[in-house]
Structure formats: C-alpha cells, structure tokens
Short mmCIF file of the C-alpha atoms (twelve columns), coordinates in Angstrom:
data_MODEL
# 
_entry.id   MODEL 
# 
loop_
_atom_site.group_PDB 
_atom_site.id 
_atom_site.type_symbol 
_atom_site.label_atom_id 
_atom_site.label_alt_id 
_atom_site.label_comp_id 
_atom_site.label_asym_id 
_atom_site.label_seq_id 
_atom_site.Cartn_x 
_atom_site.Cartn_y 
_atom_site.Cartn_z 
_atom_site.pdbx_PDB_model_num 
ATOM 1  C CA . MET A 1  0.160   20.731  -0.026 1 
ATOM 2  C CA . GLY A 2  3.140   20.038  1.961  1 
ATOM 3  C CA . ASP A 3  3.684   16.315  3.109  1 
ATOM 4  C CA . TRP A 4  0.611   15.066  1.622  1 
ATOM 5  C CA . LEU A 5  0.231   13.169  -1.627 1 
ATOM 6  C CA . THR A 6  -2.893  12.171  -3.238 1 
ATOM 7  C CA . ILE A 7  -3.028  8.275   -3.506 1 
ATOM 8  C CA . LYS A 8  -2.397  8.326   -7.203 1 
ATOM 9  C CA . GLU A 9  0.994   10.474  -6.533 1 
ATOM 10 C CA . ALA A 10 1.825   8.080   -4.025 1 
ATOM 11 C CA . ALA A 11 1.075   5.346   -6.420 1 
ATOM 12 C CA . LYS A 12 3.385   6.906   -9.272 1 
ATOM 13 C CA . ALA A 13 6.218   7.914   -6.739 1 
ATOM 14 C CA . SER A 14 6.253   4.587   -5.064 1 
ATOM 15 C CA . GLY A 15 5.737   1.910   -7.440 1 
ATOM 16 C CA . TYR A 16 2.926   0.527   -5.306 1 
ATOM 17 C CA . THR A 17 -0.492  0.241   -6.470 1 
ATOM 18 C CA . HIS A 18 -3.451  2.514   -4.999 1 
ATOM 19 C CA . VAL A 19 -4.942  -0.608  -3.652 1 
ATOM 20 C CA . HIS A 20 -1.677  -1.676  -1.623 1 
ATOM 21 C CA . LEU A 21 -1.220  1.806   -0.360 1 
ATOM 22 C CA . GLN A 22 -4.834  1.711   0.782  1 
ATOM 23 C CA . ASP A 23 -4.301  -1.685  2.385  1 
ATOM 24 C CA . LEU A 24 -1.131  -0.224  4.226  1 
ATOM 25 C CA . ALA A 25 -2.873  2.835   5.297  1 
ATOM 26 C CA . ARG A 26 -5.707  0.776   6.877  1 
ATOM 27 C CA . GLN A 27 -3.094  -1.810  8.643  1 
ATOM 28 C CA . HIS A 28 -1.419  1.510   10.056 1 
ATOM 29 C CA . ARG A 29 1.688   0.783   8.049  1 
ATOM 30 C CA . ILE A 30 1.985   4.176   6.506  1 
ATOM 31 C CA . LYS A 31 0.059   7.392   7.676  1 
ATOM 32 C CA . ALA A 32 -2.850  8.645   5.664  1 
ATOM 33 C CA . LYS A 33 -6.217  10.125  5.634  1 
ATOM 34 C CA . LYS A 34 -9.300  9.890   3.428  1 
ATOM 35 C CA . ILE A 35 -11.677 12.862  3.290  1 
ATOM 36 C CA . VAL A 36 -14.469 12.057  1.777  1 
ATOM 37 C CA . THR A 37 -13.394 9.972   -1.238 1 
ATOM 38 C CA . VAL A 38 -10.080 11.048  -1.682 1 
ATOM 39 C CA . TRP A 39 -6.875  9.398   0.060  1 
ATOM 40 C CA . LEU A 40 -4.141  11.275  0.988  1 
ATOM 41 C CA . VAL A 41 -0.938  9.718   1.836  1 
ATOM 42 C CA . SER A 42 1.967   11.131  4.091  1 
ATOM 43 C CA . LYS A 43 5.138   11.369  1.674  1 
ATOM 44 C CA . SER A 44 7.450   11.088  4.863  1 
ATOM 45 C CA . SER A 45 5.508   8.150   6.157  1 
ATOM 46 C CA . LEU A 46 5.702   6.549   2.734  1 
ATOM 47 C CA . GLU A 47 9.394   7.045   2.362  1 
ATOM 48 C CA . ARG A 48 10.049  5.577   5.772  1 
ATOM 49 C CA . TYR A 49 8.195   2.635   5.047  1 
ATOM 50 C CA . ILE A 50 10.111  2.095   1.608  1 
ATOM 51 C CA . LYS A 51 13.474  2.740   3.460  1 
ATOM 52 C CA . GLU A 52 12.312  -0.025  5.804  1 
ATOM 53 C CA . GLN A 53 11.522  -2.381  3.440  1 
ATOM 54 C CA . THR A 54 14.362  -1.753  1.236  1 
ATOM 55 C CA . GLU A 55 16.757  -2.387  4.739  1 
ATOM 56 C CA . ARG A 56 14.661  -5.253  5.288  1 
ATOM 57 C CA . GLY A 57 15.498  -6.884  1.855  1 
ATOM 58 C CA . GLU A 58 19.082  -6.319  2.254  1 
ATOM 59 C CA . LYS A 59 19.272  -7.644  5.553  1 
ATOM 60 C CA . ARG A 60 17.664  -10.838 4.233  1 
ATOM 61 C CA . GLY A 61 19.845  -10.809 0.961  1 
ATOM 62 C CA . ARG A 62 20.062  -13.330 -1.795 1 
ATOM 63 C CA . LYS A 63 20.202  -16.854 -0.922 1 
ATOM 64 C CA . PRO A 64 23.278  -18.700 -2.156 1 
ATOM 65 C CA . SER A 65 22.687  -20.849 -5.112 1 
ATOM 66 C CA . ASP A 66 23.707  -24.700 -5.309 1 
ATOM 67 C CA . ASP A 67 25.598  -24.487 -8.488 1 
# 
C-alpha cells in the first residue's frame, strides 16, 4: 500500500490512539484520508509529526528541580 497505513497500523506503530490520530488528521497536522469508513494515514507524514514532537520536547527539556 506504499506510504499509507490503516489507522490501526498507524496507532500501533506510533503509540497514539486511533482517536488522537483522527483528531490530528482533522486538524491537518498529519496527512490522512478517509475512504468510506476506513481512515488511511500517510506513514511519512506521521513520522514527520513524531519527529517534530520529539524535537519540541527536547527543546523544552526537563525543568531543573529545587533540591
């Protein structure tokens, strides 16, 4: 199927729930398409989103503790 994953496959690969992935698709944060009742998610789009979120988390970093 090339670059496209079912939403179930995308959820398993990413660790996100299918509901969250649907929300990301509706917000155009990942590329996805719905064919009748089946959601398909672009694998490259999902990988890019995960990478951006990881980098964003690394930039924010851990907050120093007041030990």
